[in-house]
C-alpha positions as CSV (number, residue, x, y, z in Angstrom):
1,M,23.9,-20.5,25.2
2,F,20.4,-21.8,22.9
3,L,22.4,-23.0,20.1
4,N,22.9,-25.3,22.2
5,Y,19.8,-27.1,21.7
6,L,19.5,-26.3,18.6
7,P,20.8,-29.5,15.6
8,H,23.1,-28.9,14.1
9,E,21.9,-28.6,10.3
10,M,19.6,-25.4,11.9
11,I,23.0,-24.2,13.9
12,E,24.5,-24.4,9.8
13,V,21.1,-22.3,8.8
14,M,21.7,-20.1,11.0
15,E,25.9,-19.7,10.1
16,L,24.9,-19.4,6.2
17,S,22.0,-16.5,6.6
18,I,23.9,-14.2,8.6
19,I,26.4,-14.3,5.9
20,F,24.6,-13.4,3.4
21,L,22.8,-11.0,5.5
22,G,26.1,-10.0,5.7
23,L,27.6,-9.6,2.5
24,V,23.8,-8.0,0.8
25,G,23.8,-5.7,3.8
26,T,27.7,-4.5,2.4
27,I,26.5,-4.5,-1.0
28,L,23.6,-2.0,-0.9
29,F,25.8,0.3,1.5
30,L,28.4,0.1,-1.8
31,L,25.5,1.4,-3.9
32,F,24.3,3.7,-2.2
33,T,27.2,5.2,-1.3
34,A,28.7,5.3,-4.2
35,D,26.2,7.9,-6.5
36,K,27.3,10.8,-4.0
37,P,27.9,13.7,-6.8
38,N,32.1,15.0,-6.7
39,T,31.8,18.5,-5.6
40,K,35.5,19.3,-5.7
41,N,35.2,19.2,-9.3
42,L,39.0,18.3,-9.8
43,Y,39.3,17.6,-13.6
44,M,38.2,21.2,-14.2
45,K,40.7,22.3,-11.3
46,K,43.6,20.1,-13.3
47,V,42.5,21.4,-16.8
48,R,42.6,25.5,-15.8
């Protein structure tokens, strides 16, 4: 593995950036998928 040739500090920076990018990707995914309109309209069906 090429990580054996890198300094320890570079490996730590790579690990932190992978974690950060994963968190940002998860937040963006949740933001873009949460804006779907409710097509079932369950509240109006219960009122009637």
